[in-house]
Every structure is written in C-alpha cells, then in structure tokens.
C-alpha positions in Angstrom: 87.6 53.2 39.1 88.0 49.3 40.5 85.0 47.6 39.4 86.7 46.4 35.8 89.3 44.9 38.0 87.1 41.8 39.0 84.7 41.4 36.2 86.7 40.6 33.4 89.0 37.9 32.3 92.1 39.0 32.0 95.9 38.0 31.5 98.8 39.9 32.5 102.3 39.5 30.9 105.4 41.0 33.2 107.2 42.1 30.2 108.5 46.1 30.1 110.0 48.3 27.4 108.9 50.0 24.2 107.7 48.1 21.2 110.5 47.2 18.5 110.2 50.0 15.4 109.3 47.3 13.2 106.2 45.8 15.6 105.2 49.7 15.9 105.1 49.9 12.2 102.9 46.7 12.0 100.5 47.5 14.8 100.1 51.0 15.4 97.0 52.0 13.6 94.3 54.1 14.9 91.1 52.3 13.7 88.1 54.8 12.6 85.5 55.7 15.3 82.7 54.0 13.2 84.3 50.9 13.6 82.4 48.0 16.1 83.4 48.7 19.6 84.8 45.9 21.6 82.7 45.0 24.4 85.6 42.9 25.9 86.7 45.3 28.5 83.6 46.8 29.9 82.4 45.9 33.2 79.2 44.5 33.7 77.0 47.7 33.4 73.5 45.9 35.4 73.7 44.3 39.0 70.5 42.8 40.6 68.7 44.5 43.6 66.3 42.8 46.0 62.5 43.6 45.7 62.8 45.5 48.9 65.4 47.7 47.6 64.1 48.2 44.2 60.8 49.1 46.1 62.7 51.7 48.4 64.3 53.4 45.1 60.4 53.7 43.6 59.4 55.0 47.1 62.1 57.4 47.4 61.5 59.0 43.9 57.6 59.0 44.7 58.4 60.8 48.4 60.6 63.6 46.7 63.7 62.5 48.9 65.5 61.7 45.3 65.1 62.9 41.9 63.1 61.0 39.3 64.7 58.5 36.8 67.2 60.8 34.5 65.9 63.8 36.4 68.4 66.6 36.9 68.3 68.5 40.0 71.0 71.2 41.5 72.0 73.8 43.7 70.8 77.4 42.6 74.4 78.3 42.5 75.2 75.7 39.6 73.9 76.1 36.0 73.7 73.2 33.4 75.1 74.5 30.3 75.3 71.9 28.2 75.3 67.6 27.7 77.0 66.1 24.8 75.7 62.4 24.5 78.1 59.6 23.9 78.4 59.0 19.9 80.7 56.5 18.4 82.6 55.4 21.2 80.1 53.1 23.1 82.3 52.3 26.1 82.1 54.0 29.5 83.6 57.5 29.4 86.0 57.5 31.9 88.6 60.7 32.9 89.5 64.0 31.0 92.1 66.2 30.6 92.3 69.8 28.7 94.9 71.7 26.7 93.6 75.5 25.5 90.3 75.3 23.7 90.3 71.8 24.0 89.0 68.8 26.3 90.1 65.4 26.1 87.6 62.5 27.2 88.5 59.3 27.8 85.9 56.3 27.0 86.6 52.4 27.5 86.6 52.4 23.6 89.1 55.0 23.1 89.1 58.7 23.1 87.3 61.9 22.0 88.7 65.5 21.6 85.9 68.5 22.2 86.5 72.0 21.1 85.0 74.1 24.6 85.4 77.7 23.1 81.8 77.9 23.2 81.4 76.2 26.8 77.4 76.5 25.9 78.2 74.3 22.5 80.9 71.9 22.9 82.1 70.5 19.7 83.1 67.3 18.7 86.6 67.6 16.4 87.7 63.8 16.3 86.9 60.3 17.9 89.5 57.6 18.3 88.5 53.8 18.5 90.9 52.1 20.6 89.6 49.7 23.0 91.3 49.0 26.3 90.0 49.5 29.9 90.3 52.4 31.2 91.4 54.5 28.4 92.7 56.8 31.5 93.8 59.8 29.6 96.5 62.9 29.9 98.1 65.3 27.5 101.4 67.2 27.3 102.3 69.4 24.2 101.9 67.5 21.3 101.6 64.1 22.8 98.6 62.5 24.3 98.7 59.5 27.0 96.5 56.3 27.2 96.4 53.7 29.8 95.5 50.0 29.1 94.8 47.8 31.6 93.2 44.8 30.2 94.2 42.0 28.7 94.6 42.6 24.6 95.9 40.5 21.7 98.3 43.2 20.6 99.2 46.6 21.2 97.5 48.1 18.1 93.8 50.2 18.2 92.5 47.1 16.4 93.5 44.8 18.9 90.5 42.4 20.8 90.3 41.5 24.6 92.1 38.1 25.4 91.3 35.3 27.5 93.3 34.6 30.7 95.1 31.6 28.9 96.6 33.3 26.4 100.2 34.1 26.6 100.7 37.1 24.0 98.5 39.6 26.0 99.7 43.4 25.9 98.7 45.7 28.2 100.7 49.3 29.2 101.1 52.9 27.7 99.9 54.3 24.4 101.3 57.6 23.2 99.6 59.6 20.6 100.8 62.7 18.7 97.6 65.1 18.6 99.5 67.9 16.6 96.7 67.6 14.4 93.7 67.4 16.5 91.1 66.2 13.8 93.7 63.1 12.9 95.4 62.0 16.2 98.5 59.7 15.2 99.4 56.8 17.5 103.2 56.6 17.5 104.1 54.1 20.3 103.5 51.7 22.7 105.1 51.2 26.0 104.1 47.5 27.9 104.1 47.6 31.7 104.0 45.3 34.7 100.7 44.7 35.3 99.5 47.3 32.5 98.3 50.5 33.5 95.3 51.4 35.3 95.8 54.9 35.7 99.0 57.4 35.0 100.3 60.6 36.2 102.7 62.9 34.1 105.8 64.8 35.6 106.6 66.9 32.8 109.9 68.2 32.1 111.4 70.5 29.1 112.8 67.5 27.1 111.1 64.6 28.3 108.0 63.7 29.8 108.1 61.4 32.8 105.0 59.0 33.5 104.2 57.3 36.8 102.2 54.3 36.1 99.8 52.9 38.9 98.9 49.2 38.5 97.9 46.7 40.8 97.6 42.9 41.1 93.9 42.3 42.3 94.4 38.9 43.4 96.5 35.7 42.9 94.6 34.3 40.1 96.5 36.3 38.0 99.8 34.0 37.2 101.5 36.8 35.3 100.9 39.6 38.0 101.6 37.8 41.5 101.4 40.2 44.3 103.3 41.7 45.9 103.4 44.3 42.9 104.6 47.1 45.4 106.0 49.7 43.1 105.1 51.9 39.9 106.5 51.8 36.3 108.4 55.0 35.3 108.5 55.5 31.3 110.6 58.2 30.0 109.3 60.0 26.7 111.7 61.9 24.8 109.2 65.0 23.5 110.9 64.8 20.2 111.2 61.1 19.9 108.3 59.8 21.6 108.7 56.4 19.6 111.8 56.0 22.0 109.5 55.6 25.1 110.8 53.3 27.6 110.5 52.1 31.1 113.4 53.2 32.8 112.6 52.1 36.6 110.2 50.5 38.9 111.0 51.9 42.2 109.3 50.2 45.0 107.3 52.0 47.2 106.1 49.6 50.1 109.7 47.5 50.6 109.3 44.6 52.9 109.7 40.7 53.4 107.2 37.8 52.0 104.5 37.7 49.7 102.6 41.0 51.4 105.7 43.2 51.0 105.4 46.4 53.1 101.9 47.1 52.6 98.7 47.1 54.4 98.5 43.2 54.5 94.7 43.7 54.3 92.1 40.8 55.4 92.2 39.3 57.9 94.5 40.9 59.6 92.3 44.2 58.7 88.4 42.8 57.4 87.4 44.9 54.4 90.5 46.7 53.8 92.8 46.1 50.5 95.6 44.4 50.7 98.4 46.9 49.1 99.5 45.2 46.0 100.3 48.4 44.1 98.6 52.0 43.8 95.5 52.7 41.8 96.4 56.6 41.8 99.2 59.2 42.1 99.1 63.2 42.2 102.0 64.9 41.5 102.5 68.5 42.7 105.7 69.8 40.6 106.3 72.9 42.0 106.9 71.6 45.5 108.4 68.5 44.5 105.9 66.3 46.3 103.4 63.1 45.4 100.7 61.6 47.1 99.8 57.9 46.2 96.6 56.4 47.0 97.5 52.6 47.1 94.8 50.2 48.0 95.5 49.8 51.3 97.8 52.9 52.2 98.3 56.7 51.2 101.8 58.1 51.1 103.3 61.5 50.7 106.8 60.9 48.9 109.5 63.0 47.2 110.3 63.4 43.2 113.1 65.7 43.3 114.6 63.1 41.4 111.9 61.9 39.3 113.3 58.4 38.3 113.8 57.7 42.2 110.8 58.7 44.0 111.4 58.7 48.0 108.7 57.7 50.3 108.2 60.4 53.1 105.2 58.7 54.9 102.6 56.2 55.0 99.3 56.0 56.4 96.5 53.6 57.0 93.1 53.9 58.1 91.7 50.4 58.9 88.6 51.4 60.3 86.4 53.5 57.4 88.7 53.1 54.3 88.6 50.2 52.3 90.2 51.3 48.8 92.5 54.4 48.7 91.5 55.5 45.6 93.2 59.0 44.5 94.7 61.9 46.1 94.4 66.0 45.8 96.8 68.6 47.3 95.1 72.1 48.4 97.2 75.0 46.8 99.8 75.6 49.8 100.7 71.5 50.2 99.8 71.5 53.6 96.6 69.3 53.2 95.8 66.1 51.2 92.6 64.9 50.4 92.5 61.0 49.8 89.4 59.0 48.0 88.1 55.8 49.6 86.5 53.8 46.5 84.3 51.7 48.6 82.7 49.0 46.5 85.0 49.8 43.5 82.5 52.2 42.1 79.8 49.8 41.3 78.3 50.0 44.8 75.7 51.8 46.4 77.5 53.0 49.3 75.9 56.7 49.6 72.9 55.3 51.3 71.9 55.7 55.3 73.0 52.2 56.4 77.0 53.2 54.9 76.9 56.3 56.8 79.0 59.4 56.3 82.5 58.0 56.9 82.7 55.1 54.6 83.0 55.8 51.0 84.3 59.5 51.7 86.9 61.5 51.8 89.7 61.4 54.2 91.6 64.9 55.1 95.0 64.8 56.2 96.9 67.9 57.1 100.4 67.4 56.0 102.7 68.9 59.3 106.7 69.2 59.9 109.3 69.6 57.1 111.3 68.1 54.4 111.7 64.6 54.5 110.2 64.7 58.0 107.0 65.6 56.9 103.7 63.6 58.2 100.0 63.1 57.3 97.7 63.4 60.0 94.2 63.0 59.8 91.6 65.6 60.5 88.3 64.9 59.1 86.1 62.9 56.5 83.7 64.3 54.0 81.0 62.9 52.3 77.8 64.1 49.9 75.1 65.0 52.7 72.7 63.4 49.9 71.6 59.9 50.2 71.3 58.0 47.2 68.8 55.1 46.2 70.0 51.3 46.5 70.4 51.2 43.0 72.7 54.0 42.6 76.4 53.2 42.6 77.7 55.9 44.6 81.4 56.9 45.9 83.9 59.4 46.5 85.5 59.8 42.7 88.0 62.0 40.9 87.8 65.8 41.5 90.3 69.1 41.3 90.9 72.0 43.3 89.1 75.3 42.6 91.6 78.2 42.4 90.6 80.6 45.1 93.5 82.1 47.3 93.2 81.7 50.6 90.4 79.1 50.5 90.7 75.0 50.1 87.6 74.4 47.7 87.2 71.5 45.7 85.1 70.3 43.0 84.3 66.0 42.8 82.4 63.2 40.9 80.3 61.1 42.9 79.1 58.6 39.9 75.2 58.5 40.5 75.6 61.2 43.6 76.4 63.5 41.1 79.0 66.8 41.1 79.8 68.0 44.5 81.4 71.2 45.4 83.3 71.4 48.8 85.1 73.8 51.1 87.9 72.3 53.0 89.4 75.0 54.5 88.8 73.8 58.1 90.1 70.4 57.4 87.9 69.2 60.3 84.7 70.5 59.4 84.5 70.6 55.6 80.9 71.3 54.1 79.1 71.5 50.4 78.4 74.7 48.8 77.4 73.4 45.7 75.9 70.0 43.9 74.5 68.9 40.3 72.9 65.4 40.0 70.8 63.0 38.1 68.1 60.8 39.2 68.8 57.1 39.4 69.9 55.4 35.8 67.1 52.9 37.0 64.7 51.7 40.1 64.7 48.2 38.9 68.4 47.4 39.0 71.6 49.0 39.9 73.1 49.9 36.5 76.6 51.5 37.1 76.2 55.4 35.7 77.2 59.0 36.9 79.9 61.2 36.9 83.3 59.6 36.3 85.5 63.0 36.6 84.6 66.4 37.8 87.3 68.9 37.0 87.2 73.0 36.8 89.0 74.2 34.3 89.2 78.0 33.2 85.9 79.0 34.7 83.8 76.2 34.1 83.1 72.9 35.4 83.6 69.8 33.2 82.1 66.4 34.0 82.2 62.9 32.0 79.4 60.8 32.7 80.0 57.0 32.3 76.3 56.7 30.2 75.0 60.2 29.6 78.0 61.8 28.4 80.0 65.2 28.7 78.5 67.6 30.7 79.4 71.5 31.2 78.4 73.3 34.4 78.8 76.9 35.5 79.5 77.7 39.3 77.8 80.9 40.2 79.1 81.7 43.7 80.8 85.0 45.2 83.1 82.2 47.3 84.5 81.3 43.7 84.4 84.4 41.6 87.8 85.3 41.8 88.5 81.5 40.4 87.4 82.7 37.0 90.5 84.8 36.5 93.0 81.7 36.5 93.3 80.3 33.2 95.8 77.8 32.8 97.3 76.5 29.1 96.9 72.7 30.3 95.4 70.7 32.9 96.0 66.8 34.0 94.3 66.8 37.4 96.9 64.1 38.6 99.6 66.7 37.7 98.9 69.4 39.7 99.5 72.9 38.9 100.8 75.8 40.8 97.5 77.9 40.1 99.1 81.3 41.3 102.7 81.3 40.1 
C-alpha cells in the first residue's frame, strides 16, 4: 500500500547499519499490547466523495448491484470459516506470514500471532505493540522481521511518530526472536536508507538475507532524495541476529542525472510514477530469480549471488500501469504477474470509469534462457465486478495456489475482496471464485478491505484492514489437489518450490 507515503509527516535519515549494542539494550523493548496505540503512522481512513458518488453507491446497493454495507457475499465454491476481529492493535491490518500451525499478522501498531491449527476457530497466541507503518512481516526459523517505513523517535517499540523537522528520526528493519510464541523478544534493529516499506527474505542455512524495498516519494523529503534506485541488503546471522547489518546497496537502475535509469514518470509519461526505488520484490530461490515491482518499472533479475543481484530485463507500461506494486512467479518460472496499485490503495479504481486494464494485474511471459531472458506482456486481469465510488479497490497482495499444470492465484483487492483466478492462458485469465464484503461506508470513501490473501496448507487466509483476520475454504475440483501440498513455512515474497 502506498497511501501512507503521502498522508503522513515524516523525516528520513540515510544512515545505515545495526544499532550499537549499548543502544539496543536501552531501546529494544517490547511495549505491552494493552498500551495506547500511537496513531501517528496511520493513513487517513476517511475521504470525502461527491454527493453524486455517494448517491450512486446507495443506489447500487438498493438495486442489488453491489452488496449492502458490510454484507458478506461469495461464490458458491468458497466457504467463510472464521473472522477474528482486531483486538488490542487498533491500527490498519497489513501483511501475513505463516509457519507450521501459526499465522503472523502485521498491523500498523505491531503484530499478532494466531494459532491456526483449527481453521474454524483460530486463537490469538500473542499481540505485540510496536508502532511503525507498515509493519510488513516475515518469519524464518526463530526470527521474525518487521519493516518500519515511518519516521520514529527511536528504534524501540515505545517510539513515537516524528515530524519532518526532527533530525534524530529512525526507520528500517526490526528483528524479533519468536522461539517462544507467547513472548516474542525484540533483539535487533537495522536502520536503512529511506526506511523499509516492504522487505523480502532470501534465507540460507547460516544467514538470512533481507532485501529492503523503499523509495523516495518526492523531493520534499530532504534526507531521502531521488534517485533512490537500489535496495538495501541486510545480512542476519541466525545464531547472532544482534549482529545484523547492511552489507550492500546494489543499484538496480543505474543512470545519469537526478532520474537515474528508471522510468522518469510525468510529464514524460503522464500518470506514471517516477522510479525512485522499489515497492516490493519477490524472489524464487529455487531458480535464483527475482522480480521487482519498482514504481514505474518491472524488472527481472538474478540472485545467484544474493549480495549482488543482477538485473536481466526491465519493462515499462506507460499506457495502463501507474505504480508497479508487487510480483508473483508461476511455478514453472516462465511467467510473472505484476500488480498496478493505481491510486495508492486509497482510491476507488474498480468502477466502470476506470475500466478493465488500469489498476489491474499485468501478466508477462518469461522467454529465453539465462541472462538473456525477457519479459513479454500477454494480458491484464481485473476483478469482473464493479465496486462503488466509496470503496478503495485495486490489485494487491496474493499468492499461487499449488496445482500441477495450472497457473492459479488468490489475490486481495482491498474492498474488492478476495479473488481466485486462473492465468494458465496468459492472454485469457479468468476468475473462478470470489469473496467480498459490501462497502464500509456509502457516504464517504473509508479505507478498508483485504490487504493480503494467501493460500497456505489447504486454506485461504486474508488480513482485512478494518475487519480482521479471515479464513476461507475453497471447494473446487480445479484446486482440490492443492490441499495435498503442505509447507513448513511461507513468506509469499520468498516464493517456495511447491513441488520440490
């Protein structure tokens, strides 16, 4: 989600590296989840709409064209098993990660651990208050990682939001020990250039590498000036996570001048974001590949040397893509699905006026071999149901559903809900199942809906920004075989080989 970039006051520091041991001892404290959440990082949740737009939303509900306010509707082949509302953490819910019988749910105010051994009745194991948007989350072994992409007073979980005038702000990566799920322990912090909007793990036996995605949204942030055309690479020793540190900043878009080598954006390409960093990366370790969604560009790159990734191909779509947001490989690694987060996640872009090709997925085939591979555009996918002008809706986070010989994906669309779709034919994708709630409001555009929707060990799990944690069951012969695939761990941006 990119809305928070423009809706909060922030200050960035370019210093990188692990905090000193003495500072860690003083600052790395976990605040109890019962403490008062700090609202300083949350994007504005309500936006005015015109009288005609509000009237149109009410009329669409009355006519049965869209579900009523908060009404749940779904296709016949999806069952809604459970919803766990937000509890002590009042911020926006964000991303998800999984490990064994546990789900880890990010929230702008911290994170929550669920026991999902009973899919119909998940139980809260613990909640940790640690404000810092977006709290993008991942896990590996006994370690949990959180992204902080907002100016904080320090790197502790008791920090407060900082105005842009402060010179001592902190943002970057936080690392927790989760060997005791009921009592996660904060063990390390690493400050990174321009913070950490999202991150991606490249796990190895002795170390975990973290690719940190961040970007400079405008020149108004003096300590994060464009071009910011690379990623921070953090190395975390598994046996000594307190020694985590930045080990490199590879530039993915080399070029001359203030724009670097990425998409220059407007006015050259009206309506397209200038590339000043990456929003999200997905790695496919089994194939030594990664795909990057980088504002105005999509890239394919090699991670044979994880500390020195090498770009293989770079593509742009200056007609229909506004902001390259995330990427997903298919199992054979001969396709990539890129998402376009038109409107930054806070706009109504699933209406008739926007159309089927903007705010959509772009499907690219990977052709060729080795370092000569190319991304070739094949088609767009967008949910086939129009949403009201009071509903934020656009392509967002999703994952593969592991079925041999098919390319199937489940994906979140904010207030557009959860969509299951088939892109086996890259040029003719089609939806096969869906789940959604009616508008949060028919009077104003109130940000909400499914942030992430991922398939894990037989079920679909979704983190709704406002409504909480949802569990769905897909009952469809086309996906039945996926239930036999069980993973010990899943960070969707570190894509597994499902059939290894």
